[in-house]
C-alpha positions in Angstrom: 16.0 -29.5 -31.3 17.6 -26.3 -30.0 17.4 -23.3 -32.3 20.7 -22.1 -33.8 22.1 -18.7 -32.8 22.3 -16.0 -35.5 26.1 -16.1 -35.3 26.3 -19.8 -36.2 26.5 -19.2 -40.0 29.2 -16.5 -39.8 31.3 -18.2 -37.1 31.4 -21.5 -39.0 31.3 -20.8 -42.8 30.9 -23.8 -45.0 32.7 -24.3 -48.3 30.7 -24.8 -51.5 31.9 -28.4 -51.7 30.7 -29.3 -48.3 27.5 -27.3 -48.6 26.6 -29.4 -51.6 26.8 -32.5 -49.4 24.4 -31.4 -46.8 21.4 -33.7 -46.2 19.1 -31.5 -44.1 19.3 -27.7 -44.6 17.6 -27.1 -41.3 20.4 -28.8 -39.3 23.4 -28.0 -41.5 24.3 -24.9 -39.4 25.5 -27.4 -36.8 27.0 -30.0 -39.0 30.6 -29.9 -40.2 32.7 -32.5 -41.9 35.5 -33.4 -39.5 38.3 -32.7 -42.1 37.2 -29.1 -42.2 38.4 -28.8 -38.6 41.8 -30.1 -39.5 44.7 -28.5 -41.3 44.7 -31.0 -44.2 48.0 -29.5 -45.6 50.0 -30.9 -42.6 51.0 -34.5 -42.0 49.5 -36.9 -41.3 46.3 -35.5 -42.9 47.7 -34.2 -46.2 47.0 -37.6 -48.0 43.4 -38.0 -46.7 40.7 -38.1 -49.4 37.9 -36.1 -47.7 35.3 -37.4 -50.1 35.4 -40.8 -48.4 35.1 -39.4 -44.8 31.4 -40.0 -44.4 30.7 -38.9 -40.9 29.8 -35.6 -39.2 30.2 -33.9 -35.9 28.0 -31.3 -34.3 29.5 -28.2 -32.6 27.8 -25.2 -31.1 29.7 -21.9 -31.8 29.9 -21.3 -28.1 31.7 -24.6 -27.5 34.3 -24.2 -30.3 37.4 -26.3 -29.6 40.7 -24.6 -29.4 44.3 -25.5 -30.0 47.3 -24.4 -27.9 49.8 -24.6 -30.8 51.3 -21.3 -31.8 50.9 -22.1 -35.5 47.2 -22.3 -35.2 45.3 -20.6 -38.1 43.4 -17.6 -36.7 41.1 -17.1 -39.6 37.4 -17.0 -39.2 37.3 -20.8 -39.8 40.2 -22.1 -37.6 42.2 -25.0 -38.9 43.2 -27.3 -36.0 46.5 -29.1 -36.0 46.8 -32.8 -35.1 47.4 -32.3 -31.3 43.9 -30.8 -31.0 42.0 -33.7 -32.4 42.0 -36.0 -29.3 40.7 -33.1 -27.2 38.1 -32.4 -29.9 36.8 -35.9 -30.0 36.8 -36.2 -26.2 34.7 -33.1 -25.8 32.3 -33.7 -28.6 30.0 -36.2 -26.9 29.6 -34.1 -23.8 29.1 -30.9 -25.8 26.5 -32.4 -28.0 24.5 -34.0 -25.2 24.6 -30.9 -23.0 23.6 -28.6 -25.8 20.8 -30.9 -27.0 21.7 -30.0 -30.6 21.0 -33.3 -32.2 17.7 -35.2 -32.0 17.7 -38.9 -31.2 16.9 -39.9 -34.7 19.5 -37.8 -36.4 21.8 -39.3 -39.1 25.0 -40.0 -37.3 27.4 -42.8 -38.1 25.4 -45.6 -36.5 22.3 -44.0 -38.0 23.5 -44.1 -41.6 25.5 -47.3 -41.4 23.3 -50.1 -42.8 25.5 -52.8 -41.2 26.3 -50.9 -38.0 24.4 -51.4 -34.7 23.8 -48.4 -32.5 25.0 -48.4 -28.9 21.4 -49.4 -28.0 21.6 -52.4 -30.3 19.4 -51.0 -33.0 19.8 -51.0 -36.8 18.3 -47.7 -37.7 18.2 -48.2 -41.5 16.1 -51.3 -41.0 13.8 -49.3 -38.7 13.5 -46.6 -41.3 12.5 -49.1 -44.0 9.6 -50.1 -41.7 8.6 -46.5 -41.7 8.5 -46.5 -45.5 6.0 -49.3 -45.4 3.7 -47.1 -43.3 3.5 -44.7 -46.2 2.3 -47.4 -48.6 -1.3 -48.3 -49.4 -3.1 -50.6 -47.0 -3.1 -54.4 -47.6 -5.0 -57.0 -45.6 -4.9 -60.8 -45.5 -7.4 -63.1 -43.8 -6.9 -66.9 -43.5 -9.8 -69.3 -43.2 -10.3 -73.0 -43.2 -11.3 -72.8 -46.8 -8.5 -70.6 -48.1 -6.9 -67.1 -47.8 -8.3 -63.8 -49.0 -5.9 -60.9 -49.9 -7.2 -57.3 -50.3 -5.4 -54.1 -51.1 -6.2 -50.4 -51.6 -5.3 -49.1 -55.1 -4.5 -45.5 -54.8 -5.5 -43.6 -57.9 -3.4 -40.4 -58.0 -4.7 -39.1 -61.3 -7.8 -39.4 -63.4 -5.6 -40.3 -66.4 -4.1 -43.3 -64.6 -5.2 -46.7 -65.8 -6.2 -48.5 -62.6 -5.6 -51.9 -64.1 -1.9 -51.0 -64.3 -1.6 -50.6 -60.5 -0.7 -54.1 -59.4 -0.7 -54.6 -55.6 -1.4 -58.3 -55.7 0.6 -60.7 -57.8 1.0 -64.4 -58.3 4.2 -66.2 -57.2 3.1 -69.8 -58.1 -0.1 -71.5 -58.9 -0.8 -72.0 -55.2 0.9 -68.9 -53.8 0.2 -65.2 -54.1 1.2 -62.0 -52.3 0.0 -58.5 -51.5 2.5 -55.7 -51.0 2.8 -52.3 -49.3 5.7 -50.0 -49.7 8.1 -49.5 -52.7 6.8 -51.5 -55.6 10.2 -51.6 -57.3 11.6 -53.4 -54.3 8.7 -55.8 -54.3 9.4 -56.8 -57.9 12.9 -57.9 -57.0 11.6 -60.0 -54.1 8.7 -61.5 -56.1 10.9 -62.4 -59.0 13.3 -64.1 -56.6 10.5 -66.1 -55.1 9.2 -67.2 -58.6 12.6 -68.5 -59.5 12.9 -70.4 -56.3 9.5 -72.0 -56.9 10.4 -73.0 -60.4 13.8 -74.4 -59.5 12.3 -76.5 -56.7 9.6 -77.9 -59.1 12.2 -78.6 -61.7 14.6 -80.4 -59.3 12.0 -82.3 -57.2 8.9 -82.4 -59.3 6.8 -80.9 -56.5 5.5 -77.5 -55.5 7.5 -75.4 -53.0 5.8 -75.0 -49.7 4.3 -71.6 -48.6 6.7 -71.3 -45.6 9.7 -72.3 -47.7 8.8 -69.7 -50.3 8.5 -67.1 -47.5 11.9 -68.2 -46.1 13.5 -67.7 -49.6 12.1 -64.1 -49.8 13.4 -63.3 -46.3 16.8 -64.7 -47.1 17.0 -62.2 -50.0 15.9 -59.4 -47.7 19.0 -59.9 -45.6 21.4 -59.5 -48.6 21.9 -55.7 -48.4 24.9 -53.6 -47.6 28.5 -54.9 -48.2 27.5 -58.6 -48.3 29.4 -61.6 -47.1 32.4 -62.9 -48.8 31.5 -64.8 -52.0 27.9 -63.6 -51.8 26.4 -61.2 -54.3 25.0 -58.0 -52.8 21.5 -57.3 -54.1 20.7 -53.9 -52.6 22.8 -51.2 -51.0 20.0 -50.6 -48.5 17.2 -52.7 -46.9 14.1 -53.3 -49.0 11.4 -50.8 -48.4 8.4 -53.1 -48.8 6.5 -55.6 -46.7 4.6 -58.6 -48.2 1.6 -60.6 -47.2 2.2 -64.1 -48.6 -0.8 -66.3 -48.9 -0.8 -69.9 -50.1 -2.2 -73.4 -49.8 -0.1 -76.6 -49.5 -0.2 -79.9 -47.6 -0.4 -77.9 -44.4 -3.6 -76.1 -45.5 -4.2 -72.4 -46.0 -1.5 -70.2 -44.7 -0.8 -66.5 -44.4 2.7 -65.1 -43.7 3.9 -61.5 -43.1 7.5 -60.8 -44.4 9.3 -57.7 -43.2 12.4 -55.9 -44.6 14.4 -57.2 -41.6 14.1 -60.7 -42.9 11.6 -61.6 -40.1 8.4 -63.5 -41.0 5.5 -64.6 -38.9 2.3 -66.6 -39.6 -1.0 -64.9 -39.0 -4.7 -65.6 -39.1 -5.3 -62.0 -40.1 -2.8 -59.2 -40.8 -2.9 -55.6 -42.1 0.1 -53.6 -43.4 0.5 -50.2 -44.8 -0.6 -46.7 -43.9 -3.9 -47.8 -42.4 -2.5 -50.9 -40.7 -3.1 -49.7 -37.1 -6.8 -49.1 -37.5 -7.3 -52.1 -39.7 -5.5 -54.5 -37.4 -7.7 -53.3 -34.5 -10.8 -54.0 -36.6 -9.5 -57.5 -37.6 -8.8 -58.2 -33.9 -12.4 -57.5 -33.1 -14.1 -59.2 -36.1 -12.0 -62.2 -36.9 -12.9 -65.7 -35.7 -11.8 -69.2 -36.8 -15.2 -70.2 -38.3 -15.1 -67.6 -41.1 -15.9 -68.7 -44.6 -14.3 -67.4 -47.8 -17.4 -65.3 -48.4 -17.2 -63.9 -44.8 -13.5 -63.1 -45.3 -14.2 -61.2 -48.5 -16.7 -59.0 -46.7 -14.4 -58.5 -43.7 -11.5 -57.5 -45.8 -13.5 -54.9 -47.8 -15.3 -53.7 -44.7 -12.0 -53.1 -43.0 -10.5 -51.3 -46.0 -13.5 -49.1 -46.3 -12.9 -47.9 -42.7 -9.3 -46.9 -43.2 -9.3 -45.6 -46.8 -9.4 -41.9 -47.4 -11.4 -42.3 -50.7 -14.8 -43.8 -51.0 -14.4 -47.5 -51.7 -15.6 -48.9 -55.0 -14.8 -51.8 -57.3 -12.1 -49.7 -59.1 -9.9 -48.7 -56.1 -9.7 -52.0 -54.3 -8.5 -55.4 -55.4 -9.2 -58.9 -54.0 -7.5 -62.3 -54.6 -8.0 -65.7 -53.1 -6.0 -68.9 -52.6 -7.9 -72.1 -52.3 -7.1 -75.8 -52.7 -9.5 -76.3 -55.6 -8.7 -73.2 -57.7 -5.3 -72.2 -56.4 -4.4 -68.5 -56.6 -6.6 -66.2 -58.6 -7.3 -62.4 -58.8 -10.9 -61.4 -58.8 -12.4 -60.0 -62.0 -14.1 -56.6 -62.2 -17.5 -58.3 -62.2 -16.6 -60.4 -59.1 -15.3 -57.2 -57.4 -18.5 -55.4 -58.1 -20.6 -58.2 -56.6 -18.5 -58.3 -53.4 -18.7 -54.5 -53.0 -22.5 -54.6 -53.4 -22.7 -57.0 -50.4 -21.1 -54.4 -48.1 -23.4 -52.7 -45.5 -24.5 -49.3 -46.6 -22.8 -47.6 -43.7 
């Protein structure tokens, strides 16, 4: 991004009200709310509520737009009359692109609008939610013919923190569990919704809800952000900032699904999410094969976590769970975790 000239601040002063609304201090010297460029005391602008004009324009001091009207305010911050607005808006795009003032990922209207596509056909807020997942702890799922293994990294940020209170793997139903990466508060809403769907299905049909149907219910919830459709309750004002690995066993056998904030889900044999997902996925790509047993999958999950974790792996900062036909979903005890960790190679 181009550096701002020294004169930018004095040439374009910002009122206290607008200064309090700035999102990024490093770029505010270029950003001005459009109503500040308009004489709001003149019709048709005198009735505008500037608090609801939630978009910005970027102007370089050397490309300051002018007005030919004789009643133009000549103060240090010029107030433009209505006739200058069309010229202002026409010139803005060219000025911004020529001056290279705004980076490609800056928060313009299509960037901040959760229900607005960019000219390139992208939903930036959904893409940003995927970036939030990359900041979360690493989670791995591996499906075998015997069942599915889930493993997560438990980040311990303080010696005073009770590690048992950090829940990264939770039960949805007796035959379904999930691991999460991202914002845990968002995950709670999605998991609670999935639990209700499973119980409603069992109550109405006296059968367990399938793994794929449960994943579909979660992804349907993920789409209910923003303004919402008519007659539909809006759950979130933004996309969920969490991804889930949903593991289960039903009449179709062991299954592992990856659910994204966009509402997209795919079935995987092995999948990693979170901050170490790139390196972990490469390791899974090399080590996974269809003939893995549950024991092999346990070792593979912990071995992969060990490679991508910043801390030394032990039985306290990782967690494992399994889903099998015989035992359903269960989280490993401390003794079981210690036994699996001891099986890992020394290096």
